[in-house]
C-alpha positions in Angstrom: 0.0 0.0 0.0 3.0 2.3 -0.4 1.4 3.8 -3.4 -1.7 4.9 -1.4 0.5 6.6 1.2 2.3 8.4 -1.6 -1.1 9.7 -3.0 -0.8 13.3 -1.7 2.5 13.8 -3.5 1.3 12.2 -6.8 -2.1 14.0 -6.7 -1.2 17.7 -6.5 0.3 19.6 -9.4 3.1 21.7 -8.1 3.1 23.7 -11.3 -0.3 25.2 -10.5 -0.7 27.5 -7.6 -3.9 29.0 -6.1 -2.8 32.4 -7.5 -3.2 30.9 -11.0 -6.9 31.0 -10.3 -7.4 34.7 -10.0 -10.3 36.6 -11.3 -8.2 37.7 -14.3 -7.8 34.0 -15.4 -11.3 32.9 -14.4 -12.8 32.6 -17.8 -9.7 30.8 -19.2 -9.6 28.4 -16.2 -13.3 27.7 -16.5 -12.9 26.9 -20.2 -10.0 24.5 -19.5 -12.0 22.8 -16.7 -15.1 22.5 -19.0 -13.0 20.9 -21.7 -11.4 18.6 -19.1 -14.8 17.4 -17.9 -15.9 16.8 -21.5 -12.8 14.7 -22.1 -13.3 12.6 -19.0 -17.0 12.1 -20.0 -16.1 11.0 -23.5 -13.5 8.5 -22.1 -16.3 7.1 -19.8 -18.6 6.8 -22.8 -16.0 4.9 -24.8 -15.7 2.4 -21.9 -19.5 2.1 -21.8 -19.6 1.4 -25.6 -16.8 -1.2 -25.1 -19.0 -2.9 -22.6 -22.0 -2.9 -24.9 -19.8 -4.3 -27.7 -18.7 -7.2 -25.4 -22.3 -7.9 -24.5 -23.3 -7.8 -28.2 -20.6 -10.3 -29.3 -21.1 -12.6 -26.4 -24.8 -12.7 -27.2 -24.2 -13.2 -30.9 -21.7 -16.0 -30.4 -24.0 -17.7 -27.9 -26.9 -17.5 -30.4 -24.9 -19.0 -33.3 -23.6 -21.8 -31.0 -27.1 -22.6 -29.8 -28.4 -22.7 -33.4 -25.5 -24.9 -34.5 -26.0 -27.2 -31.5 -29.7 -27.6 -32.3 -28.8 -28.3 -36.0 -26.3 -31.1 -35.1 -28.5 -33.2 -32.8 -27.5 -36.5 -34.5 -24.5 -38.0 -36.2 -22.5 -35.7 -38.4 -23.1 -36.2 -42.2 -21.4 -34.6 -45.1 -24.1 -32.0 -45.2 -23.8 -31.2 -41.5 -20.0 -30.9 -41.8 -20.5 -28.3 -44.6 -22.9 -26.4 -42.3 -20.4 -26.7 -39.4 -17.7 -25.2 -41.6 -20.0 -22.3 -42.5 -20.9 -21.8 -38.8 -17.2 -22.0 -37.8 -16.3 -19.4 -40.4 -19.0 -17.1 -39.1 -17.9 -17.6 -35.5 -14.3 -17.1 -36.2 -15.1 -13.9 -38.2 -17.1 -12.6 -35.2 -14.2 -13.4 -32.9 -11.8 -11.6 -35.1 -14.1 -8.5 -35.3 -14.6 -8.7 -31.5 -10.8 -8.8 -30.9 -10.1 -5.9 -33.2 -12.9 -3.8 -31.7 -11.7 -4.4 -28.1 -8.2 -3.5 -29.2 -9.4 -0.3 -30.9 -11.4 0.7 -27.8 -8.3 0.2 -25.7 -6.2 2.4 -28.0 -8.9 5.0 -28.2 -9.2 5.2 -24.4 -5.4 5.3 -24.0 -5.4 8.4 -26.2 -8.3 10.0 -24.4 -6.6 9.5 -21.0 -3.4 10.9 -22.4 -5.4 14.0 -23.3 -6.9 14.0 -19.8 -3.4 13.9 -18.4 -2.4 16.9 -20.5 -5.4 18.8 -19.2 -4.5 18.0 -15.7 -1.2 19.8 -16.2 -3.3 23.0 -16.1 -5.4 21.9 -13.1 -4.5 21.8 -9.4 -4.6 17.9 -9.2 -3.6 14.9 -11.3 -6.6 12.9 -10.2 -6.8 10.5 -13.2 -3.5 10.6 -14.9 -1.2 10.2 -12.0 -2.7 9.7 -8.6 -5.2 7.0 -9.5 -2.7 5.1 -11.6 -0.1 5.2 -8.8 -2.6 4.1 -6.3 -3.2 1.0 -8.4 0.5 0.2 -8.5 0.7 1.4 -12.2 -0.5 -2.1 -13.3 2.8 -3.8 -12.2 1.1 -6.3 -9.9 -1.8 -8.2 -11.5 -3.1 -9.2 -8.1 -3.6 -5.5 -7.2 -4.9 -4.3 -10.5 -5.4 -6.1 -13.9 -6.5 -3.7 -16.6 -9.8 -5.0 -18.0 -8.8 -4.6 -21.6 -6.0 -7.2 -21.1 -8.6 -9.7 -20.0 -11.1 -8.6 -22.6 -8.7 -9.3 -25.5 -8.3 -12.9 -24.4 -12.1 -13.7 -24.5 -12.6 -13.7 -28.3 -9.3 -15.6 -28.7 -10.4 -18.2 -26.1 -13.8 -18.5 -27.9 -12.1 -19.0 -31.3 -9.8 -21.7 -30.0 -12.8 -23.5 -28.4 -14.7 -23.3 -31.6 -11.9 -24.8 -33.6 -11.4 -27.6 -31.1 -15.2 -28.2 -31.0 -15.2 -28.4 -34.8 -12.3 -30.9 -34.8 -14.2 -33.0 -32.3 -17.4 -32.8 -34.3 -15.8 -34.0 -37.6 -13.4 -36.6 -36.2 
């Protein structure tokens, strides 16, 4: 918990003093703060869209697997193997799209949080960009904090491997 005790030194921006918030600078400071709030909100919205994307692909994959399981109730025939190849192709394409989208959302959020950090250089505190990250151990210890996007990227890969193994078991 050393990072939590270090929080006061990582939170406050020594380059910004209370005198920087005089009446002369009030409109400018208010504009910076409003843009900062907008950037934080947009980063949160990207995370929400990422969660919806994961739910969509999980539901879509589940539906395709359920349809395929119902279609292959009996012994595999040459016709059912062709149908399985088609289903496997659809599932693997979905997994690839899912993987790329999660990666894209991770990259987009990384850029958004870099912008938030740049805004915090003009604010009294580094709440998001420095203090919170240090409080989480900067992602060095997975038992303390494991970034969700690292886990999320393995889900479509795991599904794709399971689909390929299931297909091999079905046709062998």
